[in-house]
C-alpha positions as CSV (number, residue, x, y, z in Angstrom):
1,M,0.1,0.0,0.1
2,N,1.7,3.2,-1.0
3,D,2.2,6.5,1.1
4,I,-1.1,8.6,1.0
5,M,1.0,11.3,1.9
6,D,2.1,11.3,-1.4
7,R,-1.2,12.1,-2.4
8,I,-2.7,14.9,0.3
9,A,-3.6,18.0,-1.4
10,A,-4.8,21.2,0.1
11,A,-7.6,23.4,-0.2
12,P,-8.0,27.2,0.4
13,I,-11.1,27.2,1.8
14,T,-9.0,25.4,4.7
15,W,-7.3,29.6,5.0
16,G,-10.8,30.8,4.9
17,V,-10.6,31.4,1.2
18,D,-14.1,31.3,-0.2
19,G,-15.8,32.8,-3.0
20,S,-19.5,33.7,-1.4
21,P,-19.9,37.5,-1.5
22,G,-19.4,38.4,2.5
23,W,-17.7,34.9,3.7
24,G,-14.9,36.7,5.0
25,H,-11.7,38.2,4.9
26,L,-9.5,36.4,2.4
27,M,-5.7,35.7,3.2
28,G,-3.9,36.2,0.1
29,A,-2.6,33.6,-2.0
30,D,1.2,34.0,-1.6
31,R,0.7,33.4,2.4
32,V,-1.7,30.7,1.9
33,M,0.7,28.7,-0.7
34,A,3.4,29.2,1.5
35,E,1.7,27.6,4.8
36,M,0.4,25.0,2.6
37,R,4.3,24.2,2.0
38,Q,4.8,25.0,5.7
39,C,2.7,22.1,6.2
40,G,4.6,19.6,4.2
41,L,2.3,19.3,0.9
42,S,3.2,19.6,-2.4
43,A,-0.5,20.0,-4.4
44,T,-3.0,22.6,-3.7
45,E,-6.7,22.9,-5.2
46,L,-7.8,26.1,-7.8
47,G,-9.8,27.9,-5.0
48,P,-12.6,30.4,-5.8
49,D,-12.2,31.9,-9.3
50,G,-9.4,34.3,-8.8
51,F,-8.1,33.6,-6.4
52,L,-5.3,32.1,-8.2
53,P,-4.2,33.5,-11.8
54,T,-6.7,33.2,-13.9
55,D,-4.4,32.8,-17.1
56,P,-2.7,29.2,-17.5
57,D,0.9,30.3,-17.8
58,E,0.8,32.4,-14.8
59,L,-0.6,29.7,-12.6
60,V,1.8,27.4,-13.5
61,D,4.6,29.9,-13.0
62,F,3.2,31.1,-9.6
63,L,2.4,27.6,-8.5
64,D,6.3,26.7,-9.4
65,G,7.5,29.5,-7.1
66,Y,6.0,27.8,-4.4
67,G,7.0,24.3,-5.5
68,L,3.4,23.1,-5.6
69,T,1.4,21.6,-8.3
70,L,-2.6,21.2,-9.2
71,A,-4.5,18.4,-7.6
72,G,-8.0,19.7,-9.3
73,G,-10.8,22.6,-8.6
74,F,-13.8,23.1,-7.5
75,V,-15.9,24.5,-10.0
76,P,-19.6,25.2,-8.7
77,A,-22.3,25.8,-11.5
78,V,-26.0,25.6,-12.1
79,L,-27.3,22.4,-13.6
80,H,-30.7,22.2,-12.5
81,R,-31.9,25.0,-15.0
82,R,-31.7,25.7,-18.3
83,E,-32.0,29.6,-18.3
84,G,-28.5,30.4,-18.0
85,F,-26.8,27.1,-18.7
86,D,-24.7,28.3,-22.0
87,D,-22.5,31.0,-19.3
88,Q,-22.4,28.1,-16.7
89,L,-20.7,26.1,-19.1
90,S,-18.8,28.5,-20.6
91,Y,-17.4,29.3,-17.0
92,V,-16.3,25.4,-16.7
93,N,-14.7,25.1,-20.0
94,R,-12.7,28.0,-18.7
95,A,-12.0,26.6,-15.3
96,A,-11.2,23.3,-17.2
97,A,-9.0,25.1,-19.5
98,Q,-7.1,26.0,-16.5
99,L,-6.7,23.5,-14.7
100,A,-5.6,21.1,-17.2
101,R,-2.7,23.7,-18.2
102,G,-2.1,23.5,-14.4
103,G,-1.3,19.8,-14.6
104,A,-5.0,18.8,-12.6
105,E,-6.6,16.0,-13.8
106,M,-10.1,16.6,-12.5
107,V,-12.6,19.3,-12.4
108,L,-14.6,19.0,-9.4
109,L,-18.2,20.0,-10.3
110,A,-20.8,21.7,-7.7
111,P,-24.4,21.3,-8.5
112,A,-24.9,25.3,-7.6
113,S,-27.7,26.5,-6.1
114,H,-29.6,29.4,-7.9
115,L,-29.9,31.2,-4.5
116,P,-26.9,32.8,-3.1
117,G,-24.7,31.3,0.0
118,Y,-25.2,28.1,1.1
119,N,-27.1,28.4,3.7
120,T,-30.9,27.5,2.2
121,A,-31.0,23.9,1.6
122,L,-31.9,22.8,-1.7
123,H,-34.6,19.9,-3.0
124,V,-35.1,19.6,-6.4
125,G,-38.2,18.5,-8.4
126,Q,-38.5,16.2,-10.7
127,A,-38.2,18.0,-13.7
128,E,-35.5,19.7,-12.2
129,W,-33.6,16.6,-12.1
130,Q,-34.0,15.9,-15.6
131,I,-32.7,18.9,-16.7
132,L,-29.6,18.3,-13.9
133,L,-29.1,14.6,-15.7
134,S,-29.0,16.1,-19.1
135,N,-26.8,19.3,-18.1
136,L,-24.3,17.4,-16.0
137,D,-23.7,15.1,-19.5
138,S,-23.2,18.4,-21.2
139,V,-20.5,19.3,-18.5
140,V,-18.9,16.2,-18.1
141,E,-18.5,15.9,-22.1
142,A,-17.2,19.4,-22.4
143,V,-14.6,18.7,-19.6
144,S,-13.6,16.0,-21.1
145,T,-12.3,17.6,-24.4
146,H,-9.6,19.3,-22.0
147,G,-8.6,16.1,-21.4
148,L,-9.9,16.4,-18.1
149,Q,-12.3,14.1,-15.9
150,T,-15.4,15.3,-14.1
151,A,-16.0,14.6,-10.2
152,L,-19.9,15.8,-8.8
153,H,-19.2,17.1,-5.5
154,P,-21.8,17.0,-3.2
155,H,-22.5,20.0,-1.1
156,W,-24.7,21.7,1.3
157,G,-27.2,23.8,0.4
158,M,-26.5,22.8,-3.5
159,A,-28.7,20.0,-5.8
160,V,-27.0,17.3,-4.7
161,L,-25.8,16.3,-1.4
162,R,-28.2,13.3,0.5
163,P,-27.6,9.7,0.0
164,D,-30.5,9.1,-2.1
165,E,-29.6,12.2,-4.6
166,I,-25.6,10.4,-4.4
167,E,-27.5,7.7,-5.9
168,R,-29.4,8.9,-8.2
169,V,-26.6,10.4,-10.2
170,L,-24.5,7.1,-9.5
171,D,-27.0,5.2,-11.4
172,S,-28.2,7.9,-13.7
173,T,-25.1,8.5,-15.0
174,S,-21.2,7.3,-15.4
175,V,-19.7,11.0,-13.7
176,G,-17.1,10.6,-10.8
177,L,-17.7,11.5,-7.5
178,C,-15.8,13.4,-5.2
179,L,-16.4,11.8,-1.7
180,D,-16.3,15.0,0.6
181,T,-16.8,13.1,4.1
182,G,-18.1,16.6,5.9
183,H,-20.5,17.5,3.6
184,I,-22.2,13.7,3.2
185,Q,-22.0,13.5,7.0
186,L,-24.1,17.1,7.0
187,G,-26.6,15.5,4.6
188,G,-27.1,12.8,6.7
189,G,-25.0,9.9,4.8
190,D,-22.3,8.0,6.1
191,P,-19.2,8.6,4.4
192,V,-17.9,5.0,4.7
193,A,-20.7,3.3,3.2
194,I,-20.8,5.8,0.0
195,A,-17.2,5.1,0.0
196,R,-17.6,1.5,-0.4
197,R,-21.2,2.0,-2.6
198,A,-19.2,4.1,-5.6
199,G,-15.8,2.0,-5.1
200,D,-14.3,3.0,-8.4
201,R,-16.7,5.9,-9.3
202,V,-14.7,8.2,-6.3
203,L,-11.9,10.0,-8.5
204,H,-11.4,12.5,-5.8
205,V,-11.9,12.9,-2.2
206,H,-12.1,15.8,0.0
207,L,-11.1,15.1,3.9
208,K,-13.3,17.1,6.0
209,D,-14.3,16.8,9.8
210,V,-17.0,17.9,12.0
211,D,-18.3,18.7,15.1
212,G,-21.2,15.8,15.8
213,A,-23.8,18.5,17.9
214,K,-23.6,21.4,15.4
215,A,-23.8,19.2,12.0
216,A,-26.9,17.6,13.7
217,K,-28.3,21.5,14.2
218,V,-27.8,22.1,10.9
219,L,-29.3,19.4,9.4
220,A,-32.5,19.7,11.6
221,G,-32.5,23.3,10.4
222,E,-31.7,24.7,13.5
223,L,-28.7,26.2,13.0
224,P,-27.8,28.1,9.5
225,F,-24.5,26.6,7.4
226,R,-22.6,29.8,7.5
227,Q,-22.9,30.8,11.0
228,A,-22.2,27.0,12.4
229,T,-18.9,27.5,10.2
230,L,-18.3,30.4,12.4
231,D,-19.1,28.9,15.2
232,G,-16.7,25.7,14.7
233,L,-18.4,23.4,12.6
234,F,-15.7,21.7,10.9
235,V,-13.1,20.7,13.1
236,R,-9.5,19.0,12.5
237,I,-9.0,15.7,11.1
238,G,-9.6,13.2,13.7
239,T,-10.9,15.4,16.5
240,G,-15.3,15.3,14.9
241,A,-18.1,12.6,14.0
242,V,-16.6,11.3,10.8
243,D,-14.6,8.0,10.5
244,I,-12.0,9.6,8.7
245,A,-10.0,6.3,9.6
246,G,-12.3,4.5,7.7
247,V,-13.0,6.2,5.0
248,V,-9.3,6.4,4.1
249,R,-8.7,2.6,4.7
250,T,-12.0,1.4,2.9
251,L,-10.8,4.0,-0.3
252,E,-7.1,2.2,-0.1
253,E,-8.4,-1.5,0.0
254,S,-10.6,-0.8,-2.9
255,G,-7.6,0.6,-4.9
256,Y,-8.0,4.4,-4.4
257,R,-5.0,6.1,-5.6
258,G,-6.2,9.8,-6.2
259,W,-6.0,13.1,-4.2
260,Y,-7.3,13.6,-0.8
261,G,-7.9,17.0,-0.3
262,L,-7.3,18.6,2.9
263,E,-10.4,20.8,3.9
264,Q,-11.3,22.5,7.1
265,D,-13.6,25.3,6.1
266,C,-13.4,28.7,8.1
267,A,-14.4,31.7,7.7
268,L,-11.8,34.7,9.1
269,D,-12.6,38.1,10.6
270,D,-9.2,39.3,9.8
271,E,-5.5,38.8,9.4
272,P,-4.2,36.2,11.3
273,P,-0.6,36.5,12.8
274,P,2.4,35.2,11.7
275,G,2.5,31.6,12.8
276,E,-0.9,31.4,14.1
277,G,-4.7,31.1,12.0
278,P,-5.6,28.1,9.8
279,V,-2.2,27.0,9.4
280,V,-2.1,25.6,13.1
281,D,-5.3,23.3,12.8
282,A,-3.9,22.1,9.3
283,L,-0.4,21.2,10.7
284,A,-2.5,19.2,13.5
285,S,-4.5,17.4,10.3
286,V,-1.8,16.5,8.6
287,E,0.0,14.9,11.7
288,F,-3.0,12.6,12.1
289,L,-3.1,11.7,8.4
290,R,0.9,11.1,9.0
291,Q,0.0,8.8,11.7
292,L,-2.8,7.1,9.8
293,S,-0.2,6.5,6.8
294,R,2.1,5.1,8.9
295,E,-0.8,2.3,10.7
296,L,-1.9,1.3,7.0
297,S,1.7,1.2,6.0
298,A,2.2,-1.2,9.0
299,R,-1.0,-3.4,7.8
300,P,0.0,-6.9,6.3
């Protein structure tokens, strides 16, 4: 079994970098990339549109300056509506070109809501499901022209989240899955069971852990997602309710050899002092994964 530490990437949202309006203070890309390297990581995800250089050649030069490669990118697009889909597809194509030039192999497609932010749960109707599946096929085809694969990312406040919705996508399409452990847990699913069910459809993984009590309140509609995030919904890997070790073990035993993206969503009020802020939790999460890698490597 090969070392999973060679396949750990960082996601800018771990440093509070999110594209939602009013999310919070955004740390600069230079500091975020430098702290990823401080954590011993060699790859990053793209982050929100415009966080890293959008010109593909500039992107490559920028990442090379930090010894980082590109592991994929979170690309939100509204799929359950016909109106405006051409614009959504144009954005996906632009992002795919950027990712391909940067050396990534994957578009992490998030089936976004037509509503702003993530607070409002989205339950699409039967007619919208048919539109979503048709548009999804179009996106997968477009992404493939860039030499990339598409992995659908279930996400709170988006069109695919709950176990039955994930099941429907797996049954109705051939698209790959980005298994986000935290969002699946938030949606009432079992990340280990879905890892086992999806098998080789899992093309990318987001390792995210959650505070169980807060997650239950979000699922019950008692606590808005953004407020829960501000209150510490997402915690260091290995300290929350998600069976991170079980997910990784299940995937590795099934032959998964893709990226694990380290994610701990947070929102910042202002710039942390040097050596403080999200990097502290990121270092602790990396150490948990390093110990898990040792345990997996020691197994016969």
